[in-house]
Biopython code that builds the backbone (N, CA, C, O; Angstrom):
import numpy as np
from Bio.PDB.StructureBuilder import StructureBuilder

atoms = [
    (1, "UNK", "N", (0.550, -1.115, 0.303)),
    (1, "UNK", "CA", (-0.240, 0.038, -0.015)),
    (1, "UNK", "C", (0.663, 1.272, 0.015)),
    (1, "UNK", "O", (1.663, 1.192, 0.727)),
    (2, "UNK", "N", (0.476, 2.234, -0.562)),
    (2, "UNK", "CA", (1.354, 3.424, -0.912)),
    (2, "UNK", "C", (0.919, 4.174, 0.169)),
    (2, "UNK", "O", (-0.180, 4.169, 0.723)),
    (3, "UNK", "N", (2.284, 5.055, 0.482)),
    (3, "UNK", "CA", (1.769, 6.375, 1.919)),
    (3, "UNK", "C", (0.502, 7.081, 1.099)),
    (3, "UNK", "O", (1.105, 8.142, 1.257)),
    (4, "UNK", "N", (-0.216, 7.318, 0.661)),
    (4, "UNK", "CA", (-1.746, 7.759, 0.214)),
    (4, "UNK", "C", (-2.522, 7.084, 0.094)),
    (4, "UNK", "O", (-3.631, 7.142, 0.624)),
    (5, "UNK", "N", (-2.059, 6.177, -0.731)),
    (5, "UNK", "CA", (-3.917, 4.781, -0.633)),
    (5, "UNK", "C", (-5.086, 4.905, 0.520)),
    (5, "UNK", "O", (-5.104, 4.740, 1.739)),
    (6, "UNK", "N", (-5.983, 5.251, -0.408)),
    (6, "UNK", "CA", (-7.426, 4.982, 1.036)),
    (6, "UNK", "C", (-6.981, 3.370, 0.927)),
    (6, "UNK", "O", (-6.592, 2.768, -0.074)),
    (7, "UNK", "N", (-7.155, 2.910, 2.194)),
    (7, "UNK", "CA", (-7.805, 1.268, 2.092)),
    (7, "UNK", "C", (-9.184, 1.338, 1.659)),
    (7, "UNK", "O", (-10.100, 2.160, 1.640)),
    (8, "UNK", "N", (-8.917, -0.085, 1.254)),
    (8, "UNK", "CA", (-10.470, -0.464, 0.339)),
    (8, "UNK", "C", (-11.088, -1.954, 1.367)),
    (8, "UNK", "O", (-11.417, -2.992, 0.794)),
    (9, "UNK", "N", (-11.168, -1.787, 3.159)),
    (9, "UNK", "CA", (-10.845, -3.159, 3.258)),
    (9, "UNK", "C", (-12.572, -3.755, 2.923)),
    (9, "UNK", "O", (-13.524, -2.988, 2.780)),
    (10, "UNK", "N", (-12.632, -4.828, 2.871)),
    (10, "UNK", "CA", (-13.138, -5.778, 2.208)),
    (10, "UNK", "C", (-13.606, -6.747, 3.270)),
    (10, "UNK", "O", (-12.888, -6.938, 4.252)),
    (11, "UNK", "N", (-15.229, -7.622, 3.084)),
    (11, "UNK", "CA", (-16.173, -8.271, 4.261)),
    (11, "UNK", "C", (-15.571, -9.346, 4.519)),
    (11, "UNK", "O", (-15.257, -9.762, 5.635)),
    (12, "UNK", "N", (-15.319, -10.022, 3.108)),
    (12, "UNK", "CA", (-14.205, -11.015, 2.827)),
    (12, "UNK", "C", (-13.362, -11.223, 4.094)),
    (12, "UNK", "O", (-13.449, -12.017, 5.031)),
    (13, "UNK", "N", (-12.316, -9.993, 3.719)),
    (13, "UNK", "CA", (-11.008, -10.558, 4.030)),
    (13, "UNK", "C", (-10.905, -10.413, 6.007)),
    (13, "UNK", "O", (-10.283, -11.018, 6.881)),
    (14, "UNK", "N", (-11.595, -9.615, 5.989)),
    (14, "UNK", "CA", (-12.198, -9.099, 8.032)),
    (14, "UNK", "C", (-12.785, -10.036, 8.365)),
    (14, "UNK", "O", (-13.078, -10.207, 9.549)),
    (15, "UNK", "N", (-13.052, -10.736, 7.583)),
    (15, "UNK", "CA", (-14.002, -12.468, 8.535)),
    (15, "UNK", "C", (-15.768, -11.152, 8.932)),
    (15, "UNK", "O", (-16.551, -11.467, 9.829)),
    (16, "UNK", "N", (-15.940, -10.143, 8.265)),
    (16, "UNK", "CA", (-17.073, -9.308, 8.470)),
    (16, "UNK", "C", (-17.266, -8.571, 9.715)),
    (16, "UNK", "O", (-18.252, -8.487, 10.448)),
    (17, "UNK", "N", (-16.097, -8.053, 9.787)),
    (17, "UNK", "CA", (-15.929, -6.951, 10.845)),
    (17, "UNK", "C", (-14.619, -6.536, 10.770)),
    (17, "UNK", "O", (-13.675, -7.071, 10.188)),
    (18, "UNK", "N", (-14.673, -5.297, 11.569)),
    (18, "UNK", "CA", (-13.488, -4.743, 11.569)),
    (18, "UNK", "C", (-12.964, -3.319, 12.671)),
    (18, "UNK", "O", (-12.576, -2.162, 12.510)),
    (19, "UNK", "N", (-13.255, -4.304, 13.880)),
    (19, "UNK", "CA", (-13.407, -3.810, 15.528)),
    (19, "UNK", "C", (-12.093, -2.744, 15.313)),
    (19, "UNK", "O", (-12.527, -1.826, 16.010)),
    (20, "UNK", "N", (-10.935, -2.308, 14.874)),
    (20, "UNK", "CA", (-10.361, -1.237, 15.270)),
    (20, "UNK", "C", (-9.936, -0.486, 13.822)),
    (20, "UNK", "O", (-8.715, -0.626, 13.755)),
    (21, "UNK", "N", (-10.252, 0.010, 13.020)),
    (21, "UNK", "CA", (-9.611, 1.061, 11.786)),
    (21, "UNK", "C", (-8.972, 0.942, 11.494)),
    (21, "UNK", "O", (-8.632, 0.220, 10.557)),
    (22, "UNK", "N", (-7.965, 2.149, 12.687)),
    (22, "UNK", "CA", (-6.631, 3.177, 12.820)),
    (22, "UNK", "C", (-6.040, 2.099, 12.570)),
    (22, "UNK", "O", (-5.117, 2.102, 11.756)),
    (23, "UNK", "N", (-6.381, 1.091, 13.124)),
    (23, "UNK", "CA", (-5.235, 0.083, 13.613)),
    (23, "UNK", "C", (-4.623, -1.507, 12.731)),
    (23, "UNK", "O", (-3.568, -2.045, 12.396)),
    (24, "UNK", "N", (-6.093, -1.722, 12.679)),
    (24, "UNK", "CA", (-5.700, -2.649, 11.391)),
    (24, "UNK", "C", (-5.268, -2.120, 9.738)),
    (24, "UNK", "O", (-5.058, -2.860, 8.777)),
    (25, "UNK", "N", (-5.234, -1.109, 9.760)),
    (25, "UNK", "CA", (-5.548, -0.623, 8.305)),
    (25, "UNK", "C", (-4.481, 0.082, 8.087)),
    (25, "UNK", "O", (-4.129, 0.104, 6.907)),
    (26, "UNK", "N", (-3.700, 0.802, 8.997)),
    (26, "UNK", "CA", (-2.857, 1.787, 8.913)),
    (26, "UNK", "C", (-1.565, 1.767, 10.191)),
    (26, "UNK", "O", (-0.601, 2.519, 10.335)),
    (27, "UNK", "N", (-1.868, 0.976, 10.730)),
    (27, "UNK", "CA", (-0.479, 0.603, 11.419)),
    (27, "UNK", "C", (0.344, -0.951, 10.730)),
    (27, "UNK", "O", (-0.168, -2.051, 10.517)),
    (28, "UNK", "N", (1.869, -0.453, 10.501)),
    (28, "UNK", "CA", (2.718, -1.327, 9.665)),
    (28, "UNK", "C", (2.788, -2.850, 10.885)),
    (28, "UNK", "O", (2.461, -4.029, 10.746)),
    (29, "UNK", "N", (3.157, -2.360, 11.605)),
    (29, "UNK", "CA", (3.041, -3.463, 13.435)),
    (29, "UNK", "C", (1.657, -4.570, 13.492)),
    (29, "UNK", "O", (1.772, -5.792, 13.582)),
    (30, "UNK", "N", (0.668, -4.001, 13.436)),
    (30, "UNK", "CA", (-0.794, -4.737, 13.394)),
    (30, "UNK", "C", (-1.466, -4.642, 12.543)),
    (30, "UNK", "O", (-2.675, -4.750, 12.746)),
    (31, "UNK", "N", (-0.806, -4.321, 10.794)),
    (31, "UNK", "CA", (-2.114, -4.739, 10.230)),
    (31, "UNK", "C", (-1.749, -6.358, 9.397)),
    (31, "UNK", "O", (-0.780, -6.991, 9.815)),
    (32, "UNK", "N", (-2.430, -6.825, 8.451)),
    (32, "UNK", "CA", (-2.300, -7.524, 7.552)),
    (32, "UNK", "C", (-1.815, -7.407, 6.199)),
    (32, "UNK", "O", (-2.200, -6.937, 5.128)),
    (33, "UNK", "N", (-0.371, -8.296, 6.880)),
    (33, "UNK", "CA", (0.636, -7.665, 5.222)),
    (33, "UNK", "C", (0.086, -8.285, 4.117)),
    (33, "UNK", "O", (-0.008, -7.703, 3.037)),
    (34, "UNK", "N", (-0.264, -9.359, 4.289)),
    (34, "UNK", "CA", (-0.459, -10.428, 3.255)),
    (34, "UNK", "C", (-1.682, -11.191, 3.508)),
    (34, "UNK", "O", (-1.959, -11.668, 4.608)),
    (35, "UNK", "N", (-2.682, -11.334, 2.052)),
    (35, "UNK", "CA", (-3.869, -12.241, 2.446)),
    (35, "UNK", "C", (-3.614, -13.853, 2.131)),
    (35, "UNK", "O", (-3.356, -14.421, 1.070)),
    (36, "UNK", "N", (-3.769, -14.299, 3.319)),
    (36, "UNK", "CA", (-3.476, -16.169, 2.942)),
    (36, "UNK", "C", (-4.846, -16.785, 1.852)),
    (36, "UNK", "O", (-5.925, -16.232, 1.641)),
    (37, "UNK", "N", (-4.365, -18.010, 1.335)),
    (37, "UNK", "CA", (-4.899, -18.638, 0.476)),
    (37, "UNK", "C", (-6.368, -18.997, 1.481)),
    (37, "UNK", "O", (-6.399, -19.494, 2.607)),
    (38, "UNK", "N", (-7.216, -18.660, 0.835)),
    (38, "UNK", "CA", (-8.548, -19.061, 1.211)),
    (38, "UNK", "C", (-9.253, -20.101, 0.191)),
    (38, "UNK", "O", (-9.598, -19.583, -0.871)),
    (39, "UNK", "N", (-9.552, -21.632, 0.351)),
    (39, "UNK", "CA", (-10.905, -22.170, -0.621)),
    (39, "UNK", "C", (-11.948, -22.052, 0.013)),
    (39, "UNK", "O", (-12.665, -23.021, -0.238)),
    (40, "UNK", "N", (-12.551, -21.166, 0.917)),
    (40, "UNK", "CA", (-13.797, -21.992, 1.359)),
    (40, "UNK", "C", (-14.167, -22.936, 2.292)),
    (40, "UNK", "O", (-15.327, -23.187, 2.619)),
    (41, "UNK", "N", (-12.561, -23.770, 2.971)),
    (41, "UNK", "CA", (-13.055, -25.147, 3.025)),
    (41, "UNK", "C", (-12.885, -25.336, 4.315)),
    (41, "UNK", "O", (-11.897, -24.821, 4.839)),
    (42, "UNK", "N", (-14.055, -26.323, 5.331)),
    (42, "UNK", "CA", (-13.905, -26.410, 6.381)),
    (42, "UNK", "C", (-12.812, -27.397, 6.334)),
    (42, "UNK", "O", (-13.006, -28.195, 5.417)),
    (43, "UNK", "N", (-11.449, -27.688, 7.173)),
    (43, "UNK", "CA", (-10.259, -28.284, 7.163)),
    (43, "UNK", "C", (-10.825, -29.525, 8.488)),
    (43, "UNK", "O", (-10.585, -30.677, 8.850)),
    (44, "UNK", "N", (-11.658, -28.419, 8.824)),
    (44, "UNK", "CA", (-11.084, -29.486, 10.345)),
    (44, "UNK", "C", (-11.874, -30.704, 10.393)),
    (44, "UNK", "O", (-11.932, -31.335, 11.449)),
    (45, "UNK", "N", (-12.709, -31.236, 8.978)),
    (45, "UNK", "CA", (-13.389, -32.460, 8.663)),
    (45, "UNK", "C", (-12.779, -33.386, 8.509)),
    (45, "UNK", "O", (-11.603, -33.058, 8.661)),
    (46, "UNK", "N", (-12.870, -34.630, 8.238)),
    (46, "UNK", "CA", (-11.623, -35.150, 6.794)),
    (46, "UNK", "C", (-12.427, -34.826, 5.439)),
    (46, "UNK", "O", (-11.745, -34.363, 4.525)),
    (47, "UNK", "N", (-13.192, -34.932, 5.311)),
    (47, "UNK", "CA", (-13.671, -34.823, 3.977)),
    (47, "UNK", "C", (-13.234, -32.938, 3.943)),
    (47, "UNK", "O", (-12.575, -32.443, 3.028)),
    (48, "UNK", "N", (-13.478, -32.578, 4.483)),
    (48, "UNK", "CA", (-12.652, -31.357, 4.448)),
    (48, "UNK", "C", (-11.189, -30.892, 4.059)),
    (48, "UNK", "O", (-10.783, -29.957, 3.369)),
    (49, "UNK", "N", (-10.445, -32.072, 4.883)),
    (49, "UNK", "CA", (-8.821, -32.072, 4.883)),
    (49, "UNK", "C", (-8.793, -32.561, 3.378)),
    (49, "UNK", "O", (-7.815, -32.128, 2.769)),
    (50, "UNK", "N", (-9.450, -33.184, 2.807)),
    (50, "UNK", "CA", (-8.975, -34.293, 1.497)),
    (50, "UNK", "C", (-9.577, -33.265, 0.598)),
    (50, "UNK", "O", (-8.961, -33.601, -0.414)),
    (51, "UNK", "N", (-10.471, -32.057, 0.122)),
    (51, "UNK", "CA", (-11.034, -30.972, -0.367)),
    (51, "UNK", "C", (-9.634, -30.342, -0.734)),
    (51, "UNK", "O", (-8.849, -30.353, -1.682)),
    (52, "UNK", "N", (-9.721, -29.896, 0.278)),
    (52, "UNK", "CA", (-8.318, -28.809, 0.138)),
    (52, "UNK", "C", (-7.054, -29.513, 0.240)),
    (52, "UNK", "O", (-6.176, -28.661, 0.376)),
    (53, "UNK", "N", (-6.636, -30.509, 0.237)),
    (53, "UNK", "CA", (-5.915, -31.420, -0.253)),
    (53, "UNK", "C", (-5.494, -31.598, -1.782)),
    (53, "UNK", "O", (-4.309, -31.621, -2.113)),
    (54, "UNK", "N", (-6.416, -31.708, -2.583)),
    (54, "UNK", "CA", (-6.746, -31.478, -4.039)),
    (54, "UNK", "C", (-6.763, -30.116, -4.868)),
    (54, "UNK", "O", (-6.470, -29.965, -6.054)),
    (55, "UNK", "N", (-7.288, -28.915, -3.700)),
    (55, "UNK", "CA", (-7.381, -27.577, -4.114)),
    (55, "UNK", "C", (-5.758, -27.394, -3.798)),
    (55, "UNK", "O", (-5.244, -26.964, -4.831)),
    (56, "UNK", "N", (-5.045, -27.513, -3.050)),
    (56, "UNK", "CA", (-3.782, -27.657, -2.611)),
    (56, "UNK", "C", (-2.714, -27.573, -3.966)),
    (56, "UNK", "O", (-2.115, -26.613, -4.451)),
    (57, "UNK", "N", (-2.774, -29.485, -4.463)),
    (57, "UNK", "CA", (-2.062, -30.047, -5.442)),
    (57, "UNK", "C", (-2.293, -29.222, -6.311)),
    (57, "UNK", "O", (-1.412, -28.365, -6.239)),
    (58, "UNK", "N", (-3.332, -28.889, -7.482)),
    (58, "UNK", "CA", (-3.987, -28.130, -7.901)),
    (58, "UNK", "C", (-3.080, -26.584, -7.931)),
    (58, "UNK", "O", (-2.581, -26.021, -8.906)),
    (59, "UNK", "N", (-3.088, -26.227, -6.695)),
    (59, "UNK", "CA", (-2.306, -24.676, -7.595)),
    (59, "UNK", "C", (-0.752, -25.241, -7.367)),
    (59, "UNK", "O", (0.232, -24.665, -7.831)),
    (60, "UNK", "N", (-0.703, -26.251, -6.714)),
    (60, "UNK", "CA", (1.098, -26.450, -6.471)),
    (60, "UNK", "C", (1.056, -27.082, -8.405)),
    (60, "UNK", "O", (2.008, -27.804, -8.703)),
    (61, "UNK", "N", (0.468, -26.918, -9.048)),
    (61, "UNK", "CA", (1.085, -27.770, -10.105)),
    (61, "UNK", "C", (0.437, -26.577, -11.190)),
    (61, "UNK", "O", (0.452, -27.079, -12.313)),
    (62, "UNK", "N", (-0.021, -25.433, -11.226)),
    (62, "UNK", "CA", (0.064, -24.199, -11.721)),
    (62, "UNK", "C", (1.135, -23.550, -11.375)),
    (62, "UNK", "O", (2.131, -23.449, -12.091)),
    (63, "UNK", "N", (0.986, -22.987, -10.080)),
    (63, "UNK", "CA", (2.508, -22.574, -9.957)),
    (63, "UNK", "C", (3.481, -22.954, -8.897)),
    (63, "UNK", "O", (3.485, -22.357, -7.820)),
    (64, "UNK", "N", (4.408, -24.044, -9.192)),
    (64, "UNK", "CA", (5.411, -24.818, -9.001)),
    (64, "UNK", "C", (6.153, -23.971, -7.792)),
    (64, "UNK", "O", (6.137, -24.111, -6.569)),
    (65, "UNK", "N", (6.997, -22.764, -8.919)),
    (65, "UNK", "CA", (8.022, -21.299, -8.447)),
    (65, "UNK", "C", (7.130, -20.729, -6.885)),
    (65, "UNK", "O", (7.449, -19.805, -6.138)),
    (66, "UNK", "N", (6.383, -21.330, -6.823)),
    (66, "UNK", "CA", (5.384, -19.992, -5.745)),
    (66, "UNK", "C", (5.226, -21.449, -4.640)),
    (66, "UNK", "O", (5.910, -21.333, -3.623)),
    (67, "UNK", "N", (4.351, -22.864, -4.755)),
    (67, "UNK", "CA", (4.351, -23.719, -3.809)),
    (67, "UNK", "C", (4.557, -24.985, -3.908)),
    (67, "UNK", "O", (4.346, -25.914, -4.687)),
    (68, "UNK", "N", (5.061, -24.755, -2.835)),
    (68, "UNK", "CA", (5.847, -26.833, -2.941)),
    (68, "UNK", "C", (4.144, -27.690, -1.911)),
    (68, "UNK", "O", (3.486, -27.039, -1.099)),
    (69, "UNK", "N", (3.900, -28.874, -2.210)),
    (69, "UNK", "CA", (3.371, -29.928, -1.315)),
    (69, "UNK", "C", (3.209, -30.172, -0.808)),
    (69, "UNK", "O", (2.139, -30.512, -0.303)),
    (70, "UNK", "N", (5.071, -30.201, -0.305)),
    (70, "UNK", "CA", (5.771, -29.961, 1.108)),
    (70, "UNK", "C", (4.888, -28.857, 2.628)),
    (70, "UNK", "O", (4.510, -28.882, 3.799)),
    (71, "UNK", "N", (4.994, -28.147, 1.563)),
    (71, "UNK", "CA", (4.191, -26.728, 2.472)),
    (71, "UNK", "C", (2.886, -26.597, 2.604)),
    (71, "UNK", "O", (2.388, -25.473, 2.653)),
    (72, "UNK", "N", (2.425, -27.287, 2.653)),
    (72, "UNK", "CA", (0.933, -27.257, 2.866)),
    (72, "UNK", "C", (0.732, -27.481, 4.259)),
    (72, "UNK", "O", (1.241, -28.468, 4.788)),
    (73, "UNK", "N", (-0.091, -26.514, 5.037)),
    (73, "UNK", "CA", (-0.519, -26.504, 5.988)),
    (73, "UNK", "C", (-1.824, -25.922, 5.847)),
    (73, "UNK", "O", (-2.253, -25.037, 5.107)),
    (74, "UNK", "N", (-2.648, -27.036, 7.237)),
    (74, "UNK", "CA", (-4.558, -26.471, 6.803)),
    (74, "UNK", "C", (-4.373, -24.927, 7.897)),
    (74, "UNK", "O", (-3.681, -24.437, 8.789)),
    (75, "UNK", "N", (-5.286, -24.742, 7.226)),
    (75, "UNK", "CA", (-5.372, -23.305, 7.914)),
    (75, "UNK", "C", (-6.487, -23.253, 9.363)),
    (75, "UNK", "O", (-6.846, -22.147, 9.766)),
    (76, "UNK", "N", (-6.953, -24.482, 10.043)),
    (76, "UNK", "CA", (-7.366, -24.496, 11.633)),
    (76, "UNK", "C", (-6.283, -24.732, 12.052)),
    (76, "UNK", "O", (-6.308, -24.614, 13.277)),
    (77, "UNK", "N", (-5.076, -25.078, 11.605)),
    (77, "UNK", "CA", (-3.972, -25.157, 12.232)),
    (77, "UNK", "C", (-2.833, -24.369, 12.944)),
    (77, "UNK", "O", (-1.884, -24.973, 13.444)),
]
sb = StructureBuilder()
sb.init_structure("model")
sb.init_model(0)
sb.init_chain("A")
sb.init_seg("    ")
for serial, (resi, resn, name, xyz) in enumerate(atoms, 1):
    if name == "N":
        sb.init_residue(resn, " ", resi, " ")
    sb.init_atom(name, np.array(xyz, "f"), 0.0, 1.0, " ", f" {name:<3s}", serial, name[0])
structure = sb.get_structure()
């Protein structure tokens, strides 16, 4: 984000609520520096883990220079 850029928060990125916009959007210490990969899959269930694994492997095939199969970590862990 550039110094003069106005942040445009999204409902999805902040989980439906933004408690303290000044701290979250303008602080380099507390702000979200990068958006995590989100597939919309519940990985706490065995079916969700299998679906997440399939999606992860598909992304690894599409962009092997960015991600590898060994880097997989379930979002709930």
